[in-house]
Each structure stands twice: as structure tokens, then as C-alpha cells.
C-alpha positions in Angstrom: 137.1 74.5 80.3 136.8 77.0 82.8 134.2 78.2 85.0 132.7 81.2 84.0 130.8 83.7 86.5 127.2 83.8 86.8 127.1 87.0 85.0 129.1 85.8 81.6 126.6 82.4 81.4 123.4 84.8 81.5 125.4 87.5 79.2 126.4 84.6 76.9 123.1 83.0 76.8 121.5 85.7 76.4 120.4 86.4 72.8 119.0 82.6 73.1 117.0 83.8 76.0 115.6 87.0 74.3 113.8 84.6 72.1 112.3 82.8 74.9 111.2 86.1 76.6 109.6 87.0 73.0 107.8 83.4 73.2 107.0 83.9 76.7 105.7 87.4 76.2 103.6 86.1 72.9 101.7 83.6 75.1 101.4 85.8 78.4 97.9 85.8 78.5 96.1 83.5 81.5 100.2 82.0 81.6 101.8 81.7 85.2 105.6 82.9 85.1 108.0 82.3 87.6 112.0 82.6 88.9 113.1 79.2 89.6 116.8 78.9 90.8 117.6 81.7 88.3 115.5 80.7 85.1 112.2 82.1 84.3 109.6 79.2 83.4 106.2 79.9 82.6 102.8 77.6 81.1 99.7 78.5 79.9 97.2 77.6 77.6 99.2 79.7 74.8 102.1 78.0 75.1 100.9 74.8 75.9 99.3 74.8 72.6 102.6 75.9 71.1 104.5 73.1 72.9 101.7 71.1 71.3 101.3 71.9 68.4 104.5 73.9 67.1 107.6 71.3 67.5 109.1 68.8 65.6 108.6 65.9 68.2 105.9 63.8 67.9 102.9 64.1 70.2 104.7 67.5 71.0 106.6 68.6 74.1 106.1 69.1 77.4 109.0 71.7 78.0 111.2 73.5 76.0 114.5 75.8 76.7 115.4 78.8 75.4 118.4 79.9 77.2 117.4 80.8 80.8 113.6 80.0 80.0 111.8 77.4 80.2 108.2 77.2 78.8 105.9 74.1 79.6 102.6 72.8 79.0 101.6 73.3 82.8 103.1 73.6 86.0 102.9 69.6 86.3 105.0 69.4 83.2 107.5 72.2 84.5 108.4 69.6 87.5 108.8 67.4 85.8 110.8 67.9 83.3 113.1 70.1 85.2 116.4 68.4 85.0 116.1 67.3 81.5 115.5 71.2 80.9 118.4 72.4 82.8 120.8 70.1 81.0 119.4 72.1 78.0 119.8 75.6 80.3 123.2 74.4 80.6 123.9 73.9 77.5 123.0 77.6 76.1 125.4 78.6 78.9 128.4 76.5 76.9 127.1 77.7 73.3 125.7 80.9 73.7 124.0 82.4 70.9 125.0 79.2 68.8 122.9 76.9 71.2 120.0 77.2 68.6 121.9 76.7 65.0 124.1 74.1 66.9 121.3 72.0 67.9 119.4 72.1 64.4 122.5 70.5 63.0 122.5 67.8 65.4 119.1 67.0 64.4 120.5 67.0 60.7 123.5 65.0 61.9 121.0 62.7 63.0 118.8 62.1 60.1 122.0 61.8 58.1 123.4 58.8 60.1 119.5 57.7 59.7 119.0 57.9 63.3 115.8 59.9 65.0 116.4 63.7 65.0 115.2 64.0 68.2 115.8 61.0 70.4 119.5 60.8 68.7 120.2 64.4 68.5 123.2 64.5 71.0 122.0 67.4 73.4 119.1 65.2 74.3 121.6 62.4 74.5 123.4 64.4 77.2 120.0 65.6 78.6 118.2 61.9 79.6 121.4 61.0 80.3 121.5 63.4 83.3 117.9 63.9 83.9 117.3 59.8 83.9 120.3 58.1 84.9 120.9 55.0 82.6 118.5 56.0 80.3 119.9 58.1 76.9 116.6 58.0 75.0 112.6 57.3 75.7 110.5 55.6 73.1 
């Protein structure tokens, strides 16, 4: 695959990033926001509630990536998941506006094979393999 310029990568991922910005704006009260390596990272009480209660991951998610936006439960969650979430940022740059549908399709495909919708989702397998070399799944 040819290497895309940063502007093209940002533009291609922009629809998914826009969803992330809306989530951050909705949870902005008492939230902390900063840019790290070209990615908007945010955490705060409302965002932590969303991650604990509105994700399908058992026990909730520590962090979630939408384009060039990563929301986390807290600063420590953003730090500890940064390598994993950056894989998702790169995936968003490749898949662009198709990332969310492709991610959901990968979860459905895992379920159809009798596998776990999250841990066996091809996007998560790739993120865990890069973030934790030698370990593709965590349970």
C-alpha cells in the first residue's frame, strides 16, 4: 500500500474523528483534553462513565479510539493503552469512514465463527499483537 501524506490520512479518517470529537464535546464537563503525537486524548468523569457503561466489553473499556480521538477513563488508562489505541488510529487512517462498519462486521464475523466478539475481532487481535508482542488475546 502506498504511503499516504499526513493530510490525506487525517482527511480520510475525518468522518470517524468527527464522531470522536462529538463524544468528547458531550463529555467535556470536567474533562481533560490534550494532543499527543497528533491524536486528541481526553478523559473525565462523563467519558469514564461512557466507557464503563456504554461499551459491549465486559467490565467496560479502558479507552476507545474514534479516528484521531482517543477517550480514556483517566490519565493512567490513556497512558497504559496508548500503544494499543495507536494501532486503532492507524487502522482508522487505512479504513477511513469504513472503519466503524468494518470493526462491527469483524465482531459479527467472530461471533459467527463461535468466537469472542471483542477479543477475536481482527482489529483487536492486530492491536493486541502490536501493543503486547507475543500476546494476541487477553482474558
